[in-house]
TORRO-789243 format. One record per residue (C-alpha): residue number from 1; x, y, z. Coordinates in pm, 1 decimal. Layout:
// TORRO-789243
+-----+----------+----------+----------+
| pos |        u |        v |        w |
+-----+----------+----------+----------+
| NUM |        X |        Y |        Z |
...
+-----+----------+----------+----------+
***
This chain:
// TORRO-789243
+-----+----------+----------+----------+
| pos |        u |        v |        w |
+-----+----------+----------+----------+
|   1 |   1374.7 |   1798.4 |   8884.8 |
|   2 |   1309.8 |   1434.4 |   8798.0 |
|   3 |   1571.6 |   1258.8 |   8584.8 |
|   4 |   1294.7 |   1206.4 |   8331.0 |
|   5 |   1272.8 |   1583.4 |   8272.4 |
|   6 |   1554.7 |   1795.7 |   8134.8 |
|   7 |   1576.8 |   2161.7 |   8030.2 |
|   8 |   1704.7 |   2219.7 |   7674.8 |
|   9 |   1782.2 |   2543.3 |   7488.3 |
|  10 |   1567.0 |   2544.2 |   7175.0 |
|  11 |   1884.9 |   2519.5 |   6962.5 |
|  12 |   1953.5 |   2177.2 |   7118.6 |
|  13 |   1610.7 |   2030.7 |   7040.8 |
|  14 |   1601.8 |   1729.6 |   6810.1 |
|  15 |   1322.4 |   1549.7 |   6626.2 |
|  16 |   1187.5 |   1275.9 |   6851.2 |
|  17 |   1201.7 |   1476.3 |   7174.6 |
|  18 |    877.9 |   1525.3 |   7368.3 |
|  19 |    831.7 |   1885.9 |   7485.6 |
|  20 |    652.1 |   1904.5 |   7819.6 |
|  21 |    642.1 |   2281.2 |   7859.2 |
|  22 |    803.7 |   2608.8 |   7757.0 |
|  23 |   1029.0 |   2739.9 |   8032.8 |
|  24 |   1156.5 |   3060.2 |   7870.5 |
|  25 |   1036.8 |   3273.1 |   7578.2 |
|  26 |   1045.7 |   3629.4 |   7447.0 |
|  27 |    704.7 |   3629.5 |   7278.9 |
|  28 |    370.2 |   3679.3 |   7447.5 |
|  29 |    172.8 |   3420.3 |   7252.2 |
|  30 |      6.9 |   3131.9 |   7430.5 |
|  31 |    144.0 |   2819.8 |   7266.7 |
|  32 |     29.7 |   2461.3 |   7295.6 |
|  33 |    353.7 |   2336.9 |   7443.0 |
|  34 |    311.8 |   1963.3 |   7497.7 |
|  35 |    390.4 |   1735.4 |   7209.5 |
|  36 |    643.3 |   1537.7 |   7010.8 |
|  37 |    893.6 |   1728.2 |   6796.0 |
|  38 |    835.8 |   1557.5 |   6461.3 |
|  39 |   1078.6 |   1746.3 |   6238.4 |
|  40 |   1323.8 |   2035.1 |   6211.4 |
|  41 |   1048.2 |   2255.8 |   6071.1 |
|  42 |    873.6 |   2261.9 |   6408.6 |
|  43 |   1200.1 |   2353.7 |   6582.2 |
|  44 |   1249.7 |   2650.8 |   6348.9 |
|  45 |    887.0 |   2749.8 |   6405.8 |
|  46 |    940.9 |   2747.7 |   6783.7 |
|  47 |   1246.9 |   2969.7 |   6737.3 |
|  48 |   1046.1 |   3204.4 |   6517.8 |
|  49 |    781.4 |   3234.1 |   6790.9 |
|  50 |   1043.8 |   3346.2 |   7042.4 |
|  51 |   1084.5 |   3018.3 |   7233.3 |
|  52 |   1424.6 |   3011.6 |   7404.7 |
|  53 |   1410.9 |   2708.2 |   7635.2 |
|  54 |   1186.3 |   2404.6 |   7690.1 |
|  55 |   1145.2 |   2116.0 |   7930.4 |
|  56 |   1175.7 |   1773.6 |   7764.2 |
|  57 |   1017.7 |   1456.3 |   7899.7 |
|  58 |   1282.5 |   1193.3 |   7822.0 |
|  59 |   1050.0 |    907.7 |   7914.9 |
|  60 |    814.2 |   1005.5 |   7633.4 |
|  61 |   1086.3 |   1094.5 |   7383.9 |
|  62 |   1170.1 |    863.2 |   7097.2 |
|  63 |   1538.7 |    955.6 |   7119.2 |
|  64 |   1766.4 |   1046.5 |   7407.6 |
|  65 |   2104.8 |   1210.6 |   7433.6 |
|  66 |   2239.6 |    913.4 |   7632.5 |
|  67 |   2239.5 |    550.4 |   7519.3 |
|  68 |   2101.4 |    326.4 |   7793.7 |
|  69 |   2199.1 |     -8.4 |   7645.6 |
|  70 |   2426.0 |   -153.5 |   7385.7 |
|  71 |   2270.0 |   -245.1 |   7053.3 |
|  72 |   2409.0 |   -519.0 |   6830.6 |
|  73 |   2559.2 |   -374.4 |   6519.3 |
|  74 |   2363.0 |   -444.9 |   6207.4 |
|  75 |   2535.6 |   -673.3 |   5965.2 |
|  76 |   2687.0 |   -458.4 |   5699.0 |
|  77 |   2603.0 |   -541.2 |   5343.2 |
|  78 |   2826.2 |   -479.2 |   5043.3 |
|  79 |   2889.6 |   -111.8 |   4981.7 |
|  80 |   2698.8 |     30.7 |   4690.5 |
|  81 |   2922.4 |    192.0 |   4431.7 |
|  82 |   2895.3 |    570.1 |   4435.5 |
|  83 |   2719.2 |    724.4 |   4139.9 |
|  84 |   2957.7 |    927.5 |   3927.8 |
|  85 |   2898.8 |   1297.8 |   3979.6 |
|  86 |   2739.1 |   1456.5 |   3674.4 |
|  87 |   2929.1 |   1737.5 |   3506.3 |
|  88 |   2812.5 |   2097.7 |   3532.0 |
|  89 |   2714.2 |   2081.6 |   3165.5 |
|  90 |   2493.7 |   1775.1 |   3211.7 |
|  91 |   2318.2 |   1913.3 |   3518.0 |
|  92 |   2271.0 |   2260.0 |   3364.7 |
|  93 |   2116.4 |   2116.9 |   3048.2 |
|  94 |   1888.1 |   1880.7 |   3239.3 |
|  95 |   1775.7 |   2155.5 |   3476.7 |
|  96 |   1721.4 |   2394.5 |   3186.8 |
|  97 |   1488.3 |   2143.2 |   3020.9 |
|  98 |   1292.4 |   2109.6 |   3344.1 |
|  99 |   1278.5 |   2486.7 |   3393.5 |
| 100 |   1146.6 |   2550.5 |   3042.3 |
| 101 |    890.0 |   2272.7 |   3080.2 |
| 102 |    775.0 |   2415.5 |   3414.7 |
| 103 |    753.6 |   2762.9 |   3262.7 |
| 104 |    531.2 |   2629.3 |   2984.1 |
| 105 |    290.9 |   2471.3 |   3237.6 |
| 106 |    289.3 |   2789.9 |   3443.6 |
| 107 |    226.8 |   3003.1 |   3134.9 |
| 108 |    -84.9 |   2804.1 |   3041.6 |
| 109 |   -206.6 |   2827.8 |   3400.8 |
| 110 |   -158.6 |   3206.5 |   3409.2 |
| 111 |   -338.4 |   3250.7 |   3075.6 |
| 112 |   -642.2 |   3064.5 |   3211.4 |
| 113 |   -637.0 |   3284.8 |   3521.4 |
| 114 |   -623.9 |   3603.6 |   3309.3 |
| 115 |   -918.9 |   3488.5 |   3099.6 |
| 116 |  -1120.2 |   3403.7 |   3410.0 |
| 117 |  -1117.7 |   3034.2 |   3333.5 |
| 118 |  -1153.9 |   2763.4 |   3594.1 |
| 119 |   -818.3 |   2658.1 |   3739.6 |
| 120 |   -712.3 |   2414.0 |   4008.2 |
| 121 |   -415.5 |   2397.1 |   4244.0 |
| 122 |   -364.9 |   2036.1 |   4136.3 |
| 123 |   -253.0 |   2163.6 |   3792.9 |
| 124 |     59.6 |   2302.4 |   3960.6 |
| 125 |    135.1 |   2014.1 |   4194.1 |
| 126 |    312.8 |   1803.4 |   3930.4 |
| 127 |    536.2 |   2097.5 |   3836.3 |
| 128 |    613.2 |   2162.5 |   4201.3 |
| 129 |    701.1 |   1794.9 |   4260.1 |
| 130 |    940.8 |   1797.5 |   3961.9 |
| 131 |   1111.0 |   2110.4 |   4094.3 |
| 132 |   1155.7 |   1957.9 |   4440.3 |
| 133 |   1304.9 |   1638.8 |   4295.1 |
| 134 |   1552.1 |   1844.9 |   4094.2 |
| 135 |   1639.5 |   2054.5 |   4399.8 |
| 136 |   1741.8 |   1734.5 |   4578.5 |
| 137 |   1937.3 |   1606.0 |   4277.0 |
| 138 |   2096.9 |   1921.6 |   4134.4 |
| 139 |   2032.7 |   2227.9 |   4354.0 |
| 140 |   2319.6 |   2430.6 |   4204.7 |
| 141 |   2205.1 |   2385.4 |   3845.8 |
| 142 |   1846.8 |   2482.5 |   3922.2 |
| 143 |   1955.9 |   2782.4 |   4131.1 |
| 144 |   2168.7 |   2897.8 |   3838.4 |
| 145 |   1857.4 |   2928.7 |   3623.5 |
| 146 |   1686.8 |   3160.5 |   3872.8 |
| 147 |   1939.0 |   3429.5 |   3771.0 |
| 148 |   1915.5 |   3371.9 |   3393.5 |
| 149 |   1610.6 |   3587.0 |   3328.2 |
| 150 |   1407.6 |   3656.1 |   3014.1 |
| 151 |   1282.9 |   4006.5 |   2946.0 |
| 152 |    903.7 |   4050.9 |   2991.0 |
| 153 |    858.1 |   3713.1 |   3164.3 |
| 154 |    885.0 |   3835.3 |   3520.9 |
| 155 |    562.6 |   3686.3 |   3659.3 |
| 156 |    627.3 |   3340.8 |   3516.9 |
| 157 |    990.4 |   3327.6 |   3619.8 |
| 158 |    929.1 |   3488.0 |   3958.4 |
| 159 |    685.7 |   3211.2 |   4054.1 |
| 160 |    926.4 |   2937.5 |   3945.5 |
| 161 |   1223.8 |   3107.8 |   4108.7 |
| 162 |   1039.8 |   3150.8 |   4438.2 |
| 163 |    947.7 |   2782.5 |   4432.1 |
| 164 |   1309.3 |   2680.6 |   4368.1 |
| 165 |   1454.6 |   2917.2 |   4627.8 |
| 166 |   1197.8 |   2821.8 |   4892.8 |
| 167 |   1280.3 |   2454.5 |   4842.8 |
| 168 |   1656.9 |   2512.2 |   4847.0 |
| 169 |   1627.4 |   2732.8 |   5156.5 |
| 170 |   1406.2 |   2479.1 |   5337.6 |
| 171 |   1650.0 |   2198.9 |   5254.0 |
| 172 |   1935.4 |   2409.9 |   5389.6 |
| 173 |   1742.3 |   2457.0 |   5715.5 |
| 174 |   1698.1 |   2079.9 |   5752.6 |
| 175 |   1322.4 |   2058.8 |   5694.1 |
| 176 |   1176.6 |   1718.8 |   5606.5 |
| 177 |   1075.3 |   1625.0 |   5250.7 |
| 178 |    701.3 |   1661.0 |   5310.2 |
| 179 |    743.2 |   2014.2 |   5441.1 |
| 180 |    980.0 |   2106.8 |   5157.0 |
| 181 |    719.3 |   1982.6 |   4907.5 |
| 182 |    458.0 |   2211.6 |   5059.4 |
| 183 |    691.4 |   2511.5 |   5069.6 |
| 184 |    786.5 |   2455.4 |   4704.3 |
| 185 |    418.7 |   2460.8 |   4606.9 |
| 186 |    368.9 |   2773.4 |   4819.0 |
| 187 |    646.9 |   2948.5 |   4627.7 |
| 188 |    485.5 |   2852.7 |   4298.6 |
| 189 |    148.1 |   2992.3 |   4410.7 |
| 190 |    255.6 |   3307.9 |   4597.7 |
| 191 |    192.3 |   3545.3 |   4308.6 |
| 192 |    -63.1 |   3354.3 |   4100.0 |
| 193 |   -310.2 |   3632.4 |   4178.2 |
| 194 |    -83.5 |   3884.4 |   4003.7 |
| 195 |   -205.1 |   3737.3 |   3673.2 |
| 196 |   -539.2 |   3911.5 |   3740.2 |
| 197 |   -378.8 |   4257.7 |   3771.1 |
| 198 |   -424.7 |   4487.9 |   3465.8 |
| 199 |   -110.8 |   4517.8 |   3252.9 |
| 200 |   -102.9 |   4898.4 |   3277.4 |
| 201 |    -57.9 |   4867.1 |   3655.7 |
| 202 |    201.4 |   4588.5 |   3632.3 |
| 203 |    410.7 |   4782.6 |   3380.3 |
| 204 |    369.3 |   5130.4 |   3530.6 |
| 205 |    715.4 |   5292.1 |   3544.9 |
| 206 |    640.1 |   5509.6 |   3847.5 |
| 207 |    497.0 |   5465.1 |   4197.1 |
| 208 |    145.5 |   5321.1 |   4227.6 |
| 209 |   -130.3 |   5540.3 |   4371.7 |
| 210 |   -364.4 |   5427.0 |   4652.1 |
| 211 |   -633.9 |   5258.0 |   4437.6 |
| 212 |   -371.0 |   5086.4 |   4221.6 |
| 213 |   -192.4 |   4955.4 |   4529.8 |
| 214 |   -521.2 |   4814.2 |   4661.4 |
| 215 |   -566.0 |   4624.0 |   4334.2 |
| 216 |   -215.3 |   4478.9 |   4362.6 |
| 217 |   -269.5 |   4378.1 |   4725.5 |
| 218 |   -578.7 |   4185.1 |   4612.0 |
| 219 |   -355.0 |   3917.5 |   4459.7 |
| 220 |   -314.5 |   3771.4 |   4809.5 |
| 221 |   -688.9 |   3708.0 |   4848.1 |
| 222 |   -707.7 |   3556.7 |   4499.0 |
| 223 |   -440.6 |   3300.5 |   4586.4 |
| 224 |   -616.7 |   3213.0 |   4911.1 |
| 225 |   -952.7 |   3171.5 |   4736.1 |
| 226 |   -791.8 |   2942.5 |   4479.7 |
| 227 |   -644.5 |   2731.8 |   4759.0 |
| 228 |   -979.0 |   2714.8 |   4943.1 |
| 229 |  -1152.6 |   2589.1 |   4629.2 |
| 230 |   -907.7 |   2298.8 |   4613.7 |
| 231 |  -1023.1 |   2171.9 |   4956.8 |
| 232 |   -670.3 |   2042.9 |   5013.7 |
| 233 |   -523.9 |   2038.0 |   5364.1 |
| 234 |   -225.5 |   2263.1 |   5297.8 |
| 235 |   -186.6 |   2483.5 |   5605.7 |
| 236 |    173.0 |   2583.3 |   5528.6 |
| 237 |     80.9 |   2691.4 |   5173.6 |
| 238 |   -211.1 |   2890.9 |   5314.2 |
| 239 |     16.9 |   3058.8 |   5567.7 |
| 240 |    271.7 |   3158.9 |   5301.0 |
| 241 |      7.7 |   3289.0 |   5058.1 |
| 242 |   -153.9 |   3500.0 |   5329.2 |
| 243 |    161.5 |   3643.6 |   5482.5 |
| 244 |    449.4 |   3660.8 |   5232.1 |
| 245 |    409.6 |   4039.7 |   5201.9 |
| 246 |    389.8 |   4098.4 |   5577.4 |
| 247 |    697.9 |   4240.8 |   5747.7 |
| 248 |    857.3 |   4208.9 |   6090.1 |
| 249 |    786.3 |   4573.5 |   6179.2 |
| 250 |    419.9 |   4554.8 |   6077.1 |
| 251 |    466.1 |   4766.5 |   5762.0 |
| 252 |    358.5 |   4493.9 |   5518.5 |
| 253 |     20.4 |   4396.4 |   5376.3 |
| 254 |   -261.4 |   4292.2 |   5376.4 |
| 255 |   -307.5 |   4273.4 |   5756.6 |
| 256 |     -4.2 |   4458.5 |   5891.7 |
| 257 |    106.6 |   4158.7 |   6099.8 |
| 258 |    441.0 |   4173.0 |   6277.1 |
| 259 |    699.8 |   3982.5 |   6479.2 |
| 260 |    567.2 |   3683.2 |   6671.1 |
| 261 |    254.0 |   3671.7 |   6456.0 |
| 262 |    457.5 |   3567.8 |   6151.2 |
| 263 |    562.6 |   3205.3 |   6112.7 |
| 264 |    909.1 |   3099.8 |   6002.8 |
| 265 |    758.0 |   2998.5 |   5666.2 |
| 266 |    612.2 |   3345.4 |   5603.0 |
| 267 |    945.4 |   3502.3 |   5703.0 |
| 268 |   1132.4 |   3274.0 |   5461.0 |
| 269 |    889.9 |   3363.1 |   5181.5 |
| 270 |    939.1 |   3736.8 |   5242.8 |
| 271 |   1315.4 |   3694.7 |   5199.3 |
| 272 |   1291.0 |   3476.4 |   4888.1 |
| 273 |   1026.4 |   3700.2 |   4727.5 |
| 274 |   1234.1 |   4014.5 |   4792.2 |
| 275 |   1559.4 |   3861.1 |   4669.2 |
| 276 |   1421.0 |   3741.0 |   4336.1 |
| 277 |   1237.6 |   4069.5 |   4279.5 |
| 278 |   1553.7 |   4271.2 |   4346.4 |
| 279 |   1759.9 |   4066.5 |   4098.7 |
| 280 |   1497.9 |   4110.9 |   3823.4 |
| 281 |   1447.9 |   4396.2 |   3577.2 |
| 282 |   1127.6 |   4588.0 |   3649.7 |
| 283 |    963.1 |   4874.2 |   3456.2 |
| 284 |   1059.4 |   5123.8 |   3728.1 |
| 285 |   1417.9 |   5009.4 |   3802.6 |
| 286 |   1709.6 |   4797.2 |   3688.9 |
| 287 |   1779.5 |   4461.3 |   3846.8 |
| 288 |   2061.5 |   4434.0 |   4100.2 |
| 289 |   2346.3 |   4186.5 |   4097.9 |
| 290 |   2285.2 |   3896.4 |   4339.5 |
| 291 |   2556.6 |   4023.4 |   4574.7 |
| 292 |   2400.7 |   4372.2 |   4581.9 |
| 293 |   2060.9 |   4215.9 |   4656.1 |
| 294 |   2203.2 |   4015.2 |   4946.4 |
| 295 |   2357.1 |   4333.8 |   5088.8 |
| 296 |   2019.3 |   4506.5 |   5056.5 |
| 297 |   1850.3 |   4219.4 |   5240.9 |
| 298 |   2101.1 |   4262.1 |   5523.4 |
| 299 |   2049.5 |   4638.0 |   5531.8 |
| 300 |   1672.3 |   4600.4 |   5561.7 |
| 301 |   1672.0 |   4294.8 |   5786.5 |
| 302 |   1658.9 |   4484.6 |   6117.0 |
| 303 |   1312.3 |   4626.3 |   6061.4 |
| 304 |   1154.8 |   4440.6 |   5771.8 |
| 305 |   1295.9 |   4089.2 |   5755.5 |
| 306 |   1401.2 |   3824.5 |   6006.9 |
| 307 |   1771.6 |   3893.5 |   6053.5 |
| 308 |   1866.6 |   3540.8 |   6159.4 |
| 309 |   1690.1 |   3394.9 |   5856.4 |
| 310 |   1855.8 |   3647.2 |   5623.7 |
| 311 |   2192.2 |   3527.4 |   5754.4 |
| 312 |   2086.3 |   3166.0 |   5693.1 |
| 313 |   1967.2 |   3252.2 |   5341.2 |
| 314 |   2306.7 |   3403.7 |   5257.9 |
| 315 |   2476.9 |   3089.4 |   5387.6 |
| 316 |   2237.3 |   2887.6 |   5172.0 |
| 317 |   2290.5 |   3066.7 |   4838.6 |
| 318 |   2649.8 |   3177.6 |   4902.0 |
| 319 |   2827.1 |   3511.7 |   4892.9 |
| 320 |   2839.9 |   3477.0 |   4513.4 |
| 321 |   2520.6 |   3280.8 |   4434.7 |
| 322 |   2518.4 |   3018.6 |   4160.9 |
| 323 |   2421.3 |   3197.4 |   3839.6 |
| 324 |   2605.9 |   3517.2 |   3934.7 |
| 325 |   2819.3 |   3695.7 |   3678.3 |
| 326 |   3158.1 |   3773.0 |   3833.3 |
| 327 |   3479.8 |   3944.0 |   3729.5 |
| 328 |   3797.7 |   3752.2 |   3810.1 |
| 329 |   4131.9 |   3908.6 |   3901.7 |
| 330 |   4270.1 |   3765.3 |   3577.6 |
| 331 |   4042.4 |   4002.6 |   3384.0 |
| 332 |   3790.1 |   3738.0 |   3277.6 |
| 333 |   3414.7 |   3731.1 |   3323.4 |
| 334 |   3261.2 |   3406.8 |   3447.3 |
| 335 |   2933.8 |   3253.1 |   3559.8 |
| 336 |   2926.7 |   3077.7 |   3897.6 |
| 337 |   2799.5 |   2723.4 |   3832.9 |
| 338 |   2876.6 |   2528.0 |   4150.6 |
| 339 |   2894.6 |   2643.4 |   4511.4 |
| 340 |   3179.6 |   2559.2 |   4746.4 |
| 341 |   3031.6 |   2497.5 |   5092.1 |
| 342 |   3377.5 |   2462.6 |   5249.7 |
| 343 |   3514.5 |   2786.0 |   5101.2 |
| 344 |   3225.0 |   3003.1 |   4969.4 |
| 345 |   3467.9 |   3249.9 |   4810.3 |
| 346 |   3608.3 |   2979.2 |   4580.0 |
| 347 |   3320.1 |   2831.4 |   4377.1 |
| 348 |   3341.8 |   2658.1 |   4039.7 |
| 349 |   3293.1 |   2904.2 |   3753.1 |
| 350 |   3275.8 |   2901.3 |   3374.3 |
| 351 |   3488.4 |   3180.7 |   3225.6 |
| 352 |   3390.5 |   3304.8 |   2879.2 |
| 353 |   3488.9 |   3669.4 |   2822.9 |
| 354 |   3803.6 |   3885.2 |   2841.1 |
| 355 |   3752.4 |   4231.2 |   2987.6 |
| 356 |   4089.8 |   4343.5 |   2849.8 |
| 357 |   4010.7 |   4259.6 |   2486.0 |
| 358 |   3630.9 |   4296.0 |   2510.0 |
| 359 |   3601.1 |   3962.9 |   2332.1 |
| 360 |   3437.5 |   3628.4 |   2403.9 |
| 361 |   3675.6 |   3340.8 |   2477.8 |
| 362 |   3630.5 |   2966.2 |   2472.8 |
| 363 |   3422.3 |   2856.5 |   2770.9 |
| 364 |   3655.8 |   2720.0 |   3037.2 |
| 365 |   3574.2 |   2549.8 |   3368.0 |
| 366 |   3770.0 |   2689.1 |   3663.9 |
| 367 |   3761.6 |   2550.9 |   4016.2 |
| 368 |   3875.2 |   2859.5 |   4205.8 |
| 369 |   3986.1 |   2646.7 |   4500.4 |
| 370 |   4248.1 |   2484.2 |   4273.2 |
| 371 |   4367.2 |   2759.7 |   4039.2 |
| 372 |   4557.2 |   3085.3 |   4087.5 |
| 373 |   4262.7 |   3314.1 |   4029.9 |
| 374 |   3985.5 |   3462.4 |   4242.4 |
| 375 |   3667.2 |   3664.8 |   4226.8 |
| 376 |   3728.5 |   4038.2 |   4228.2 |
| 377 |   3368.0 |   4155.7 |   4222.6 |
| 378 |   3013.5 |   4070.3 |   4123.5 |
| 379 |   2897.2 |   4254.4 |   3809.3 |
| 380 |   2584.0 |   4313.5 |   3604.1 |
| 381 |   2580.2 |   4191.5 |   3240.2 |
| 382 |   2473.8 |   4537.6 |   3119.5 |
| 383 |   2804.6 |   4683.8 |   3239.3 |
| 384 |   2976.1 |   4493.2 |   2957.3 |
| 385 |   2684.1 |   4501.7 |   2710.4 |
| 386 |   2637.3 |   4125.8 |   2748.6 |
| 387 |   2301.5 |   3955.5 |   2691.3 |
| 388 |   2360.6 |   3688.4 |   2953.8 |
| 389 |   2037.4 |   3499.6 |   2884.1 |
| 390 |   2109.1 |   3470.8 |   2510.7 |
| 391 |   2471.0 |   3371.3 |   2576.9 |
| 392 |   2365.2 |   3112.1 |   2834.5 |
| 393 |   2118.9 |   2943.7 |   2597.9 |
| 394 |   2297.1 |   2983.3 |   2264.7 |
| 395 |   2656.2 |   2923.6 |   2371.8 |
| 396 |   2715.4 |   2805.6 |   2727.9 |
| 397 |   2466.7 |   2518.7 |   2735.0 |
| 398 |   2600.1 |   2386.5 |   2404.1 |
| 399 |   2969.4 |   2418.3 |   2485.6 |
| 400 |   2960.3 |   2272.5 |   2836.0 |
+-----+----------+----------+----------+
***
């Protein structure tokens, strides 16, 4: 083989490399193989399609593993002073303001949809952009709010939570900003069509019958029609809207697609959509704790969800996700407010309740990597008759 061509495992691909051809794959799809790898999103898409190994043309690549000549070092300017890190209280309050503002915009949008009024995708793009900016600034604070849920606001909060989680997940996977923007908008739009579903179906406590299920499945087509009317070139959003209820084993809807026919973006959306739904109260079941939901994702990942992406999602949100209610070995209850990427079992928490006395305590910040205490288990607020949403808004935000 010429020195200009080199075989790379797909895991070793980098943006800037020029792929000449696929040399090994598990899928059967015919893929346009020649082209420049522009971002990490394309690399993850190749993995999702079963690509194992590719041939790279180094002469046409923008980067190379080996430096061929010395480059003069750029003259270093004065170092910019680091911005002081905002406290958990500051970031939580700022993110809460954004979340409530986004929920207000989404609520007006949903009301127009229910009444059959004319709506446009562009009405949501500003909200999506604000969410993405906050994800880059304060991902922990915004993630915390996805687990502080209001009763009877599932559709509104689910859309916002999916947008936040899609953006956080995409950032974790190394996607570029443009792609993260599109995935955040996709999360916001995934279930817009659910606003057209009759309330008696949405709130039915038991299993849906065949005709009712067909009505629910129609929310996918509504979202796609809304996107088509916008005439915007948003292929990733279209992909997510069409396929977020499809499953790896072909058991999903509306087309029963499976495996190689599902992009990495659709697979991510399936995970995010399932996780937020499982941690929410629904008319037919109680919500799970975040840790229970992550275990359920793992249990179902073999047949329904992409197992490698489920593992990545757990690494992204943590074993005890930000916003989780946890019981400490000291007998206190606490909310996880900041992740610890180095030691996921030792996040920063805010303790506020004594299990031994069944009484609220003064809110106290604990960095579990620096104190003699640790998480014993993840719990649900109902186990201790705690209204976590009311406490979060009325007490925690004010005290921190």
